[in-house]
VMD Tcl script that draws the C-alpha trace (Angstrom):
set ca {
  {-39.36 15.35 9.29}
  {-40.68 12.34 11.20}
  {-39.62 12.07 14.81}
  {-39.02 8.48 16.03}
  {-38.75 8.22 19.84}
  {-36.46 5.62 21.37}
  {-36.19 4.48 24.98}
  {-34.27 1.73 26.75}
  {-37.43 -0.35 27.38}
  {-39.33 0.53 24.16}
  {-42.47 1.41 26.13}
  {-44.55 4.55 26.38}
  {-42.66 7.47 27.92}
  {-43.59 10.90 29.11}
  {-41.72 13.08 26.60}
  {-42.25 16.79 26.01}
  {-45.45 16.97 28.09}
  {-47.12 13.98 26.47}
  {-47.13 10.19 26.61}
  {-45.48 8.93 23.46}
  {-44.80 5.46 22.07}
  {-41.14 4.56 21.66}
  {-39.12 1.95 19.80}
  {-36.02 0.07 20.79}
  {-32.80 1.53 19.40}
  {-32.04 -1.36 17.06}
  {-35.54 -1.34 15.57}
  {-35.44 2.43 15.08}
  {-32.14 2.22 13.19}
  {-33.27 -0.76 11.13}
  {-36.49 1.02 10.14}
  {-34.96 4.44 9.57}
  {-35.88 6.36 6.42}
  {-34.64 9.61 4.85}
  {-35.74 12.59 6.86}
  {-36.13 10.65 10.13}
  {-35.02 12.15 13.43}
  {-34.37 9.26 15.77}
  {-34.48 10.77 19.29}
  {-33.11 8.79 22.27}
  {-34.55 9.68 25.66}
  {-31.97 9.79 28.45}
  {-30.91 6.45 29.80}
  {-28.51 3.53 29.41}
  {-28.68 1.49 26.21}
  {-26.81 -1.83 26.54}
  {-25.44 -2.80 23.17}
  {-24.26 -6.29 22.22}
  {-24.70 -6.10 18.42}
  {-23.65 -3.30 16.07}
  {-26.19 -0.76 14.87}
  {-26.18 -0.98 11.09}
  {-27.96 1.69 9.01}
  {-29.58 -0.18 6.11}
  {-30.21 2.79 3.87}
  {-29.08 6.33 3.22}
  {-30.66 9.62 3.95}
  {-31.09 12.16 1.16}
  {-29.41 15.44 0.56}
  {-31.59 17.90 2.43}
  {-33.29 15.01 4.28}
  {-30.59 13.17 6.24}
  {-31.23 10.48 8.80}
  {-30.43 12.01 12.19}
  {-29.84 9.97 15.35}
  {-29.75 12.32 18.35}
  {-29.53 11.57 22.03}
  {-31.05 13.55 24.80}
  {-28.56 14.60 27.50}
  {-27.72 11.44 29.47}
  {-28.06 9.02 26.58}
  {-25.42 6.34 26.91}
  {-24.61 3.36 24.65}
  {-23.01 0.85 26.99}
  {-21.06 -1.66 25.01}
  {-18.48 -2.69 27.57}
  {-16.79 -5.32 25.42}
  {-13.12 -6.24 25.74}
  {-10.14 -4.93 23.72}
  {-9.56 -6.74 20.40}
  {-5.94 -7.84 20.40}
  {-6.01 -8.52 16.64}
  {-6.39 -4.81 15.84}
  {-3.24 -2.68 16.14}
  {-2.62 0.22 13.69}
  {-4.62 -1.69 11.06}
  {-8.00 -1.50 9.39}
  {-10.50 -3.23 11.72}
  {-12.77 -4.09 8.79}
  {-16.50 -4.59 8.57}
  {-16.45 -7.93 10.40}
  {-15.22 -6.61 13.72}
  {-17.42 -4.86 16.26}
  {-18.41 -1.21 16.10}
  {-21.31 0.45 17.91}
  {-22.31 2.01 14.60}
  {-21.57 0.60 11.12}
  {-22.15 2.86 8.14}
  {-21.48 0.83 4.99}
  {-22.50 2.00 1.54}
  {-24.66 4.80 2.91}
  {-24.77 8.62 2.83}
  {-26.37 11.65 4.51}
  {-26.43 10.39 8.09}
  {-25.81 12.35 11.28}
  {-25.17 10.97 14.74}
  {-25.29 13.48 17.61}
  {-25.05 13.88 21.37}
  {-24.37 10.37 22.67}
  {-21.97 8.69 25.02}
  {-20.40 5.45 23.66}
  {-18.69 3.45 26.34}
  {-15.97 0.80 25.71}
  {-16.74 -0.13 22.15}
  {-13.71 -2.15 20.92}
  {-12.14 -1.88 18.45}
  {-14.23 1.06 17.09}
  {-17.15 3.16 18.20}
  {-17.91 4.08 14.56}
  {-16.90 2.10 11.46}
  {-17.41 3.61 8.00}
  {-16.93 1.94 4.63}
  {-17.54 3.38 1.12}
  {-19.87 6.06 2.51}
  {-20.07 9.83 2.25}
  {-21.66 12.96 3.71}
  {-21.58 11.77 7.29}
  {-21.59 14.02 10.35}
  {-20.76 13.23 13.97}
  {-21.11 15.85 16.62}
  {-21.30 15.90 20.40}
  {-20.21 12.30 20.89}
  {-18.44 11.39 24.11}
  {-16.48 8.21 23.41}
  {-14.58 6.19 26.01}
  {-11.98 3.56 25.09}
  {-11.52 1.68 21.80}
  {-8.64 1.34 19.41}
  {-10.41 3.91 17.26}
  {-13.17 6.36 18.01}
  {-14.01 6.61 14.28}
  {-12.50 4.47 11.51}
  {-13.17 5.13 7.83}
  {-12.35 2.82 4.93}
  {-12.97 2.57 1.20}
  {-12.14 4.44 -1.99}
  {-15.54 6.12 -2.24}
  {-15.48 7.40 1.35}
  {-15.39 11.19 1.62}
  {-17.11 14.19 3.17}
  {-16.89 13.33 6.85}
  {-17.30 15.85 9.61}
  {-16.42 15.13 13.25}
  {-17.04 18.15 15.50}
  {-17.31 18.86 19.21}
  {-16.64 15.25 20.18}
  {-14.59 13.92 23.06}
  {-12.42 10.79 23.15}
  {-10.54 9.35 26.11}
  {-8.82 6.15 25.10}
  {-7.01 5.11 28.33}
  {-6.10 7.46 31.13}
  {-2.95 5.42 31.92}
  {-1.43 5.67 28.47}
  {0.63 8.82 29.10}
  {2.54 7.90 32.22}
  {1.93 4.28 33.16}
  {2.39 2.32 29.87}
  {5.66 2.03 27.95}
  {5.61 3.30 24.37}
  {7.07 0.04 23.09}
  {4.47 -1.99 25.02}
  {1.92 -0.41 22.64}
  {3.94 -0.38 19.42}
  {4.78 -3.83 18.09}
  {8.54 -4.53 17.96}
  {11.43 -6.85 18.54}
  {11.42 -6.12 22.28}
  {8.64 -8.70 22.58}
  {9.21 -12.41 21.89}
  {6.42 -12.67 19.29}
  {6.90 -9.11 18.06}
  {3.43 -8.19 19.40}
  {3.16 -5.67 22.21}
  {0.89 -6.48 25.19}
  {-1.06 -3.23 24.78}
  {-1.02 -3.28 20.96}
  {-4.80 -2.71 20.87}
  {-4.07 0.91 22.02}
  {-2.14 1.55 18.78}
  {-5.02 3.43 17.16}
  {-6.36 6.97 16.82}
  {-9.31 9.20 17.38}
  {-9.79 9.16 13.63}
  {-8.21 6.42 11.60}
  {-8.60 5.75 7.91}
  {-7.45 3.54 5.05}
  {-7.84 4.30 1.34}
  {-10.37 7.11 1.67}
  {-10.58 10.00 -0.80}
  {-10.65 12.64 1.92}
  {-12.59 15.83 2.38}
  {-12.52 15.40 6.17}
  {-13.22 18.06 8.80}
  {-12.09 17.35 12.38}
  {-12.87 20.49 14.43}
  {-13.43 21.61 18.03}
  {-12.92 18.12 19.47}
  {-11.28 17.17 22.80}
  {-8.87 14.31 22.12}
  {-6.93 13.04 25.13}
  {-5.13 10.18 26.79}
  {-4.61 8.27 23.55}
  {-1.85 6.95 21.30}
  {-2.58 9.00 18.18}
  {-4.98 11.79 17.25}
  {-5.53 11.62 13.46}
  {-3.82 8.86 11.44}
  {-4.84 8.19 7.82}
  {-3.15 5.46 5.76}
  {-3.15 3.95 2.27}
  {-3.08 0.20 1.67}
  {-0.26 -1.47 -0.18}
  {-2.38 -2.07 -3.32}
  {-3.04 1.67 -3.66}
  {0.44 3.05 -2.98}
  {1.03 3.50 -6.75}
  {-2.11 5.54 -7.28}
  {-1.62 9.12 -8.54}
  {-0.74 11.66 -5.88}
  {-3.92 13.16 -4.50}
  {-6.09 10.09 -5.00}
  {-6.27 9.51 -1.25}
  {-6.04 11.47 2.01}
  {-6.86 14.76 0.27}
  {-8.28 17.96 1.78}
  {-8.11 17.21 5.51}
  {-8.92 20.09 7.90}
  {-7.85 19.74 11.54}
  {-9.00 22.98 13.26}
  {-9.47 24.27 16.82}
  {-9.07 20.91 18.62}
  {-7.58 20.20 22.03}
  {-4.97 17.42 21.93}
  {-3.82 16.33 25.40}
  {-1.58 13.50 26.61}
  {-0.99 12.07 23.18}
  {1.62 9.30 23.52}
  {2.73 9.19 19.87}
  {1.48 11.71 17.28}
  {-1.50 14.06 17.27}
  {-1.27 14.34 13.46}
  {0.08 11.46 11.40}
  {-0.64 10.99 7.71}
  {0.80 7.79 6.30}
  {2.07 7.04 2.80}
  {0.46 9.99 0.96}
  {-1.44 13.13 1.87}
  {-2.27 16.33 -0.07}
  {-3.84 19.45 1.27}
  {-3.74 19.00 5.08}
  {-4.58 22.02 7.21}
  {-3.66 21.92 10.90}
  {-4.75 25.22 12.41}
  {-5.42 26.87 15.78}
  {-5.16 23.67 17.77}
  {-3.94 23.31 21.38}
  {-1.30 20.65 21.94}
  {-0.73 19.94 25.59}
  {1.61 17.15 26.71}
  {2.05 15.57 23.31}
  {5.07 13.51 22.21}
  {5.74 14.39 18.56}
  {3.29 16.86 17.07}
  {3.52 16.56 13.30}
  {4.61 13.40 11.54}
  {5.85 13.62 7.93}
  {7.65 10.30 8.11}
  {7.71 8.58 4.72}
  {4.77 10.61 3.38}
  {4.50 11.68 -0.26}
  {2.34 14.64 -1.33}
  {2.51 17.96 0.42}
  {0.74 21.26 0.73}
  {0.58 20.78 4.49}
  {-0.12 23.83 6.56}
  {0.48 24.27 10.28}
  {-0.55 27.65 11.70}
  {-1.92 29.38 14.79}
  {-1.21 26.35 17.00}
  {0.04 26.49 20.56}
  {2.04 23.73 22.23}
  {3.13 23.33 25.88}
  {3.78 20.81 28.57}
  {3.93 20.22 32.31}
  {4.60 16.48 32.24}
  {6.93 13.91 30.70}
  {5.56 10.67 29.14}
  {6.23 7.12 30.10}
  {6.99 5.16 33.24}
  {10.50 5.17 34.66}
  {12.92 3.44 32.28}
  {10.90 4.20 29.12}
  {13.38 5.75 26.68}
  {10.65 6.97 24.30}
  {10.05 10.16 26.15}
  {11.96 12.80 24.14}
  {9.62 13.84 21.42}
  {9.85 16.64 18.89}
  {7.78 19.12 16.93}
  {8.41 17.39 13.58}
  {8.89 13.74 12.93}
  {10.65 13.55 9.54}
  {11.28 10.72 7.10}
  {14.34 8.60 6.80}
  {15.03 9.43 3.17}
  {14.85 6.89 0.35}
  {14.89 6.55 -3.39}
  {11.96 8.95 -3.89}
  {12.50 12.38 -2.32}
  {9.67 13.41 0.01}
  {7.46 15.29 0.12}
  {6.55 16.24 -3.44}
  {5.29 19.75 -2.64}
  {5.81 22.43 0.00}
  {4.77 22.33 3.66}
  {4.44 25.51 5.71}
  {4.67 25.92 9.47}
  {4.03 29.56 10.39}
  {2.88 31.73 13.29}
  {2.80 28.93 15.90}
  {3.85 29.19 19.51}
  {5.89 26.34 21.01}
  {6.93 25.98 24.62}
  {9.24 22.95 24.47}
  {11.04 20.41 26.56}
  {11.95 18.47 23.38}
  {13.97 19.15 20.22}
  {12.36 21.01 17.40}
  {13.47 18.28 14.97}
  {15.42 15.26 16.13}
  {16.43 13.57 12.87}
  {15.38 12.75 9.36}
  {15.17 14.52 6.01}
  {12.66 16.76 4.29}
  {12.39 19.33 1.52}
  {10.06 22.22 0.73}
  {9.56 23.12 4.43}
  {8.74 26.82 4.97}
  {9.19 27.41 8.70}
  {8.31 31.05 9.27}
  {7.59 33.52 12.07}
  {7.09 30.97 14.85}
  {7.84 31.70 18.47}
  {9.96 28.84 19.83}
  {10.75 28.89 23.55}
  {12.77 26.13 25.17}
  {12.14 25.81 28.87}
  {14.84 26.27 31.45}
  {15.52 22.70 32.70}
  {16.83 24.04 36.04}
  {13.39 25.51 36.75}
  {11.60 22.19 36.15}
  {11.26 19.02 38.21}
  {14.12 16.56 37.80}
  {14.21 14.64 34.52}
  {11.58 16.66 32.72}
  {14.14 17.46 30.03}
  {17.91 17.14 29.48}
  {19.98 19.87 31.04}
  {21.63 20.35 27.66}
  {18.61 19.89 25.38}
  {19.56 20.72 21.81}
  {17.54 22.65 19.25}
  {18.02 20.00 16.55}
  {19.38 16.45 16.66}
  {22.98 15.80 15.65}
  {24.20 16.89 12.23}
  {24.51 13.35 10.90}
  {20.95 12.51 11.70}
  {19.19 15.63 10.29}
  {19.36 16.79 6.70}
  {18.09 20.24 5.69}
  {19.01 21.77 2.35}
  {18.38 25.07 0.58}
  {18.68 23.41 -2.84}
  {16.00 23.89 -5.51}
  {13.36 22.96 -6.49}
  {12.07 22.56 -2.93}
  {14.41 24.38 -0.56}
  {14.02 24.29 3.20}
  {13.53 27.83 4.58}
  {13.55 28.95 8.20}
  {12.61 32.62 8.10}
  {11.73 35.08 10.83}
  {11.42 32.60 13.70}
  {11.90 33.93 17.23}
  {13.75 31.53 19.49}
  {15.53 31.62 22.84}
  {17.67 28.49 22.57}
  {21.34 29.16 23.46}
  {22.50 27.76 20.09}
  {20.04 29.76 17.97}
  {20.79 30.93 15.29}
  {24.29 29.35 15.23}
  {22.80 25.85 14.95}
  {21.97 26.70 11.33}
  {25.57 27.22 10.37}
  {25.70 23.54 9.25}
  {22.79 24.16 6.89}
  {24.01 26.85 4.46}
  {21.30 29.05 2.94}
  {18.43 27.59 5.08}
  {18.15 30.43 7.61}
  {16.87 33.98 7.00}
  {15.97 36.87 9.29}
  {16.42 35.10 12.66}
  {15.19 36.69 15.80}
  {17.12 35.47 18.81}
  {16.28 35.97 22.51}
  {18.09 35.39 25.76}
  {15.05 35.29 28.04}
  {11.68 33.47 28.01}
  {9.41 34.53 25.16}
  {6.00 34.01 26.63}
  {4.17 35.46 29.58}
  {4.19 31.96 31.20}
  {4.76 28.97 28.88}
  {4.38 26.38 31.64}
  {0.96 27.73 32.43}
  {-0.06 27.89 28.74}
  {-0.07 31.72 28.65}
  {1.28 32.54 25.24}
  {1.15 36.27 24.97}
  {4.61 37.45 23.95}
  {6.61 39.52 26.43}
  {6.75 43.17 25.49}
  {10.38 43.00 24.24}
  {9.35 40.62 21.45}
  {6.11 42.28 20.29}
  {7.60 43.46 17.03}
  {5.83 42.99 13.67}
  {7.61 42.19 10.42}
  {8.76 44.44 7.60}
  {7.11 42.49 4.80}
  {4.13 40.27 4.14}
  {4.35 36.49 4.25}
  {3.74 34.56 0.99}
  {2.55 30.90 1.18}
  {1.82 28.85 -1.96}
  {-1.67 27.28 -2.04}
  {-2.67 23.85 -3.51}
  {-4.59 25.48 -6.38}
  {-1.68 27.48 -7.79}
  {-2.49 30.77 -6.01}
  {-0.40 32.45 -3.31}
  {-1.85 33.50 0.07}
  {-0.52 36.64 1.63}
  {-0.19 36.96 5.38}
  {-0.01 40.57 6.65}
  {3.24 41.88 8.07}
  {1.60 43.44 11.11}
  {1.63 40.11 13.04}
  {4.10 39.41 15.84}
  {6.01 36.12 15.95}
  {4.02 33.17 17.19}
  {0.34 32.36 17.38}
  {-0.89 35.40 19.30}
  {-0.73 39.07 18.40}
  {-2.18 41.66 20.73}
  {-4.18 39.02 22.56}
  {-5.76 37.51 19.38}
  {-5.11 34.04 18.03}
  {-3.67 33.91 14.52}
  {-6.43 32.93 12.10}
  {-4.34 31.97 9.08}
  {-5.53 31.45 5.56}
  {-8.99 30.33 4.55}
  {-9.15 26.71 3.42}
  {-8.35 26.20 -0.25}
  {-9.22 22.82 -1.78}
  {-6.61 20.88 -3.76}
  {-6.72 21.41 -7.49}
  {-5.81 18.00 -8.70}
  {-4.99 19.07 -12.20}
  {-2.59 21.72 -10.85}
  {-0.73 19.49 -8.36}
  {-0.33 16.68 -10.84}
  {0.90 19.01 -13.55}
  {3.29 20.50 -11.02}
  {4.63 17.06 -10.23}
  {4.96 16.10 -13.90}
  {6.80 19.28 -14.70}
  {9.28 18.72 -11.88}
  {9.88 15.13 -12.89}
}
mol new
graphics top color blue
foreach p $ca { graphics top sphere $p radius 0.5 }
foreach p [lrange $ca 0 end-1] q [lrange $ca 1 end] { graphics top cylinder $p $q radius 0.2 }
display resetview
């Protein structure tokens, strides 16, 4: 491995007990070769033009760009009003552009105010990003292109805008009819920590700190690819062990189609709607071992988009959605919002969660309605036990006053309810999710969850409800990749 030293002034520097020649950052990237370690000494690196990797690394000999502690890429450009929940494309600015390349790692850097993206990826694979501290931007990382896959983003931090949770109206970010031209004044915030369009998948997003932003992970499919076979895009996405805080819209939001999404052991703190399944085909989505709590309500005074929910479901349509099961099991929720507000779904296995609704009289005024409901009204929410993809709520522990009676309007959906009349957790408001002793009761049978390769995973019966048993976080199943032949045959058989 060749070490290439980089400094802000590209002059000789005292590095590791010796005077060493250094290059400028742009020259080091332009000249990079497989096996290079590009090492940035601490300092500020003003950046006015994107850094474009001209060639790939090799398997076993990647190109690594690594910053010493204190390395900062200072972009400081202005928000791009033309980008709002859309693909920024290769022509717009990004601190790093990785186009038609592979086997590249970028590590341990701060990237400051790079609009619309800090990292833009197109038709590239085997890319790793770790230890990045990214401030501002519509997207921290955006990936595009049908050959894009194998992306890992770990131990990064993104803060989009620290006023987004309380000071900016939701509909001043999301385009809509409230504005004369249909375009919201803060539309450039309608992005995500990781955004994507038309990528194959195989994405790992783990141990990141994602905060003060509009969305966490949002992956879409363009109109020209909507008719592609299920599983062609947004496949095998793992979202593990992250902190999501002050998320104004959705921490997890697949769009159009998604198969094999694993959302496990994350911490959701002050998030609006956790899991979006709105209008999404596909399935085999797994939510497990997550904890969710709040101590704040979003939006300035007068903003009506402050209710939220655990699930955001679809509005129905000519094609029933999703195509396969989803499973939400052994999570702990301390809620001010409804579990599900409205919409329709099928194939949802909601099992062995601990669902505590806060006491509104013990909270500051207007944190939650005094009569907060478990679900939305009956006309707005459709849950059915009909085959081939019945909705099943089984073994959940909940303290809402209407639980389990709220399920009377959904015949056959509920099984083995565990109701409570007191708080479930040691202290939900403080994020202390150990169950109170009265509810520390394991189950009488194992839990069976279908996997996306045709196998069935078995969860042991000795677990308590929720995400924590005897002080230990629920680990859940090991990741199983989608077997495309299996899921497509399953879909054809059902049709």
